[in-house]
C-alpha angles and dihedrals in degrees: 000000000000129000134205105225143130089218123093102274122242132186113242120209091258092056098039095086091057092053097047107031129058104179112102110241096013110142135190111272123238092017101181095161096246101160095208105039141044133176137176140161117263092218091057093051105034098091092053096055119101105222128240093038105214118249111277144154124231131208090223137062113249138187136183126212115203115203092166141002125026139262142187121229126177115208115186105315096337125092116209126198102205117207129193118288090038140126119203120190133203120196118219114274094016113132113246145169129188105216102184148345125201116244091244093056115146130176142067141303117205135174130179140174114251092234088068088073101035101041096094099019141068121304094242108131114253093233090062092054098040116036094200088066093058118115091238098023130116103277098180119082120178115188136198116254097261097049092042091055090050092053091044089063088062092047092051091049090053091051091052092049091047094050094047094044097198121183091263094046096117093049091051094045090050090055094045092048093049091047092048093048092048090053091049092047089061089053096046116098116229113276133195115256127198085237097055116099096219134049146151111278114249095015094055092044090052092048091050090048092051090048092050092048092053091049103039110025092115090054103037126039101164127086089221089061091058094042089054090048090052092044095239136106121269088241092055091047091051093049092051094048091046092051094050103036106018089236131100121250088249092053091051091049091050090051089055092048089050092051091051092046092053090048092052092047093049100039107033139045093227111142121250088252092052092049092047091054093043095055094042103256090117098202131052089233094056091046094049091050091048094047094045092049091054101039108019089236135092117246093245092053091048090052092050092052091051 
């Protein structure tokens, strides 16, 4: 489902199935019409997914639990190879693409609306309480066998509640999610946050740069703009990014622009000229040359394939 909008596009729950699944007539499993929660088995869904899933944003928080097999998920500018005994989280409105799942994948996919957890509790944002839900946090958690089996008990309980859809299902799911997240929080190593006052040199600078790119790419398309925002020189920013990622600050910025361009091509009916202007390339010709140099394909052809 595409939308004509000048806002950053997001995939609503009604449109999500069209972005992720390519088999005509395939429907979400265990659809019990809970407005704030969904869950299904990865092994049941894998063959219906069109890989790679195009870059998109969701209006819900999601996470995957891998009990077997492997997958590759790109979140923002970071590519994660997800092994068994792992959880990987995606905050709402974070850009994401699932590149691949092995044929022997097993586990769970779950998404939920943030209000499910905050409706009867304090107004503290979830990302402050649970670092793996932060926009630039560490979303991948791999556990030892014993701890993973303990958390899997909670996941299995959520699946049972979801399938049965009793009248108190949302209350039970809220409690199980909070218990699960509290367990995972204890197993999550400390991570640097854009809000913390201290950090570790190049790593912290690179994380802040990635965070700023994700938030401001439609407004700022020059490395010098971000260096000024971070109160450092462009040269120092470039050295930090190069040390941590192996890429230049410009290359990382171009990756973010490309992700946004793919998202706009796939999820909106904005014209090529409108997209070119929106992402700072000014002219359709400049945008087409940029896009082709990064993907080997013209924007129009990419849109037709999606």
